[in-house]
C-alpha positions as MATLAB code, in Angstrom:
seq = 'MIQSSALIVIDMQRDFLNVGGYAATAGLDVSALRKPIPFIADLLKVARSRELLVVHTREGHRPDLSDCSPNKLARSRNAGAEIGNTGPLGKLLIRGEYGHDIVDELKPVFGEPVIDKPGYGAFHQTDLAQILDSRDIKRLYICGVTTEVCVHSTLREAIDRGYDCVLVADACGSANAGLHDAAMKMVAVEGGIFGRVCDTKTVIAEMKERA';
ca = [
       0.131    0.255    0.086;
       2.558    2.251    0.620;
       4.111    2.586   -2.587;
       0.777    4.003   -3.477;
       0.776    6.682   -0.789;
       1.561   10.415   -1.785;
       2.502   12.656    0.856;
       0.506   16.231    0.349;
       2.319   19.336    1.900;
      -0.149   22.109    1.720;
       1.200   26.054    1.383;
       4.072   25.692    3.589;
       4.792   29.333    2.015;
       6.788   32.408    3.266;
       3.272   34.311    2.915;
       1.974   32.207    5.786;
       4.746   31.713    8.063;
       6.842   34.505    7.873;
       6.939   38.044    9.497;
       6.080   40.320    6.951;
       3.461   37.818    4.717;
      -0.357   37.381    4.284;
      -0.934   35.901    7.138;
       1.162   38.256    9.539;
      -0.685   41.391    8.316;
      -4.160   39.668    8.834;
      -2.788   39.620   12.225;
      -2.245   35.702   12.955;
       0.806   34.718   15.099;
       3.564   33.106   12.663;
       5.060   31.369   15.600;
       2.451   29.244   15.877;
       2.301   28.254   12.018;
       5.557   27.228   12.056;
       5.286   24.833   14.405;
       5.126   22.116   12.053;
       8.181   22.873   10.297;
      10.573   19.978   11.665;
       7.894   17.397   11.464;
       7.195   18.086    8.200;
      11.049   18.248    7.737;
      10.822   14.706    8.787;
       8.075   13.492    6.709;
       9.825   14.394    3.704;
      13.171   12.899    4.666;
      11.169    9.551    4.677;
       9.259   10.102    2.418;
      11.925   10.811   -0.197;
      14.218    7.869    1.117;
      11.250    5.471    0.154;
      10.566    6.983   -2.957;
       7.323    8.391   -2.402;
       5.007   10.444   -4.262;
       5.721   14.128   -2.529;
       3.148   16.707   -4.189;
       3.374   20.635   -2.486;
       0.881   23.008   -3.073;
       0.871   27.050   -2.998;
      -1.986   29.183   -2.791;
      -2.110   32.516   -4.462;
      -3.360   34.381   -7.580;
      -2.244   35.688  -10.497;
      -0.691   39.475  -10.686;
      -4.099   40.529  -12.621;
      -6.147   38.768  -10.027;
      -8.290   37.241  -12.800;
      -8.266   34.347  -10.924;
      -9.547   35.942   -7.372;
     -13.122   36.240   -7.064;
     -14.524   39.467   -5.970;
     -15.970   37.543   -2.584;
     -12.290   36.268   -1.658;
     -10.456   39.747   -2.196;
     -13.568   41.178   -0.303;
     -12.962   38.825    2.691;
      -8.984   39.354    2.748;
      -9.687   43.204    2.693;
     -12.033   42.726    5.654;
      -8.884   40.721    7.499;
      -6.498   43.391    6.903;
      -4.138   41.778    4.364;
      -6.152   42.753    0.826;
      -4.443   40.066   -1.980;
      -2.424   42.254   -4.395;
      -1.297   44.697   -1.396;
       2.256   45.042   -1.322;
       4.122   44.216    1.823;
       7.224   43.096    3.033;
       7.564   39.662    1.207;
       6.158   41.254   -2.242;
       2.605   41.512   -3.224;
       0.563   39.701   -0.704;
      -0.494   35.950   -2.185;
       0.663   36.849   -5.755;
       2.490   34.119   -7.441;
       5.739   34.598   -8.480;
       6.664   37.120   -5.570;
       8.869   36.110   -2.591;
       6.356   35.729   -0.253;
       4.253   33.042   -2.003;
       6.926   30.596   -2.244;
       7.613   28.087   -0.188;
       9.993   28.563    3.293;
      13.589   27.476    2.542;
      13.636   24.467    5.185;
      11.355   22.760    3.122;
      11.978   23.388   -0.613;
      11.105   20.755   -2.912;
      13.213   18.771   -4.575;
      14.050   18.380   -8.475;
      10.697   15.862   -9.971;
       8.409   17.024   -6.945;
       5.117   18.632   -8.776;
       4.437   21.961   -6.931;
       0.131   22.499   -7.495;
      -0.532   26.422   -7.553;
      -4.193   26.913   -6.612;
      -6.248   30.038   -6.193;
      -8.489   28.066   -3.715;
      -8.189   26.660   -0.361;
      -8.922   22.647   -1.952;
      -5.542   21.465   -3.639;
      -8.143   20.057   -6.026;
     -10.046   23.171   -7.444;
      -8.745   24.361  -10.449;
      -5.333   22.521  -10.462;
      -4.133   19.302  -12.112;
      -3.827   17.732   -8.705;
      -6.481   14.947   -9.539;
      -4.243   13.977  -13.051;
      -1.108   13.648  -11.013;
      -2.179   11.520   -8.407;
      -4.412    9.409  -11.082;
      -0.811    8.891  -13.048;
       0.370    7.407  -10.143;
      -2.037    5.411   -8.652;
      -2.194    6.468   -5.902;
      -4.736    5.047   -3.125;
      -3.615    7.463   -0.221;
      -3.191   10.913    0.983;
      -0.727   11.761    4.475;
      -1.836   15.517    4.437;
       0.070   18.335    6.216;
       0.440   21.858    6.550;
      -1.344   25.194    6.851;
      -3.954   26.276    8.115;
      -5.268   22.912    9.447;
      -8.614   24.570    9.880;
      -8.884   26.167    5.957;
      -6.501   24.815    3.501;
      -5.658   21.382    4.888;
      -9.212   20.707    5.746;
     -10.621   21.917    2.756;
      -8.266   19.452    0.955;
      -9.026   16.671    2.945;
     -12.573   16.957    2.371;
     -12.409   17.267   -1.202;
     -10.079   14.090   -1.348;
     -12.345   12.445    0.548;
     -15.328   12.797   -2.065;
     -12.708   11.489   -4.906;
     -12.332    8.117   -2.970;
      -8.767    8.584   -1.338;
      -7.654    6.965    1.759;
      -6.801    9.796    3.566;
      -4.187   10.398    6.593;
      -4.279   13.548    8.435;
      -0.709   14.238   10.103;
      -1.719   15.911   13.320;
       1.473   17.567   14.298;
       2.799   18.119   11.187;
      -0.133   20.778   10.747;
      -0.683   24.455   12.004;
      -2.969   26.867   13.138;
      -2.549   30.003   14.652;
      -5.493   29.220   16.894;
      -5.381   26.229   18.885;
      -9.010   25.151   19.641;
      -9.291   25.456   15.627;
      -6.843   22.843   15.419;
      -7.900   20.425   17.846;
     -11.963   21.181   16.669;
     -10.681   20.436   13.238;
      -8.637   17.142   14.291;
     -11.829   15.800   16.089;
     -14.226   16.159   13.311;
     -12.054   13.693   10.912;
     -12.887   10.612   13.736;
     -16.376   10.996   14.215;
     -18.978    8.581   12.563;
     -16.220    6.030   12.242;
     -13.667    8.458   10.551;
     -15.789    9.831    8.628;
     -12.594   11.948    6.771;
     -10.044    9.437    7.514;
      -7.466    8.891   10.333;
      -5.653   11.512   12.370;
      -1.856   10.090   13.166;
       1.079   12.149   14.498;
       4.207   12.025   12.394;
       6.170    9.329   14.416;
       3.071    6.749   13.276;
       3.213    8.424    9.621;
       6.715    7.469    9.484;
       6.784    3.779   10.824;
       3.912    3.517    7.835;
       6.324    4.899    5.082;
       8.768    2.684    6.130;
       7.030   -0.433    5.756;
       7.204   -2.358    2.710;
       4.871   -2.371    0.144;
];
């Protein structure tokens, strides 16, 4: 089963994790959002050693904002961090800007797909499904930020597409501990309606199993 598994790393971008980015501008605690970095680094090391598919995502928009809905733009404005405004890391959540890219600690290596997504879920208006189907992927180990928004949106999309999903709890981050905990609890209701919740240690043990 392990060779039909993939590690999905959600939105570990400077705009969410560094001072001066979108999250910090919106008043979120980036120190809390950075907590998953060492756990994700451990997951990446093992996944790569086992030659598992690793997919990274980045939330962001075209420079002309043609793929950003008026409602999403208005929500970012209400949060005090309007998409496209210029900050210390460049234009907020705009593709090609310094803040849009993945943090140095978790940089993709050659051959790892990077999915640029305009929405919260990683399947919306992207080719993620085609990438997974081409590798006959059945199980997704999902991690990243934020737990309650892009991570959970991707998880729910994946469940509806029939994937076996594992949410890696300590490798997910939120600026709000209460929302993180609630998001984890939602997975387990009704016998695991959204899959399983595991810690990094457990997932690494699974990755090391023979196919």
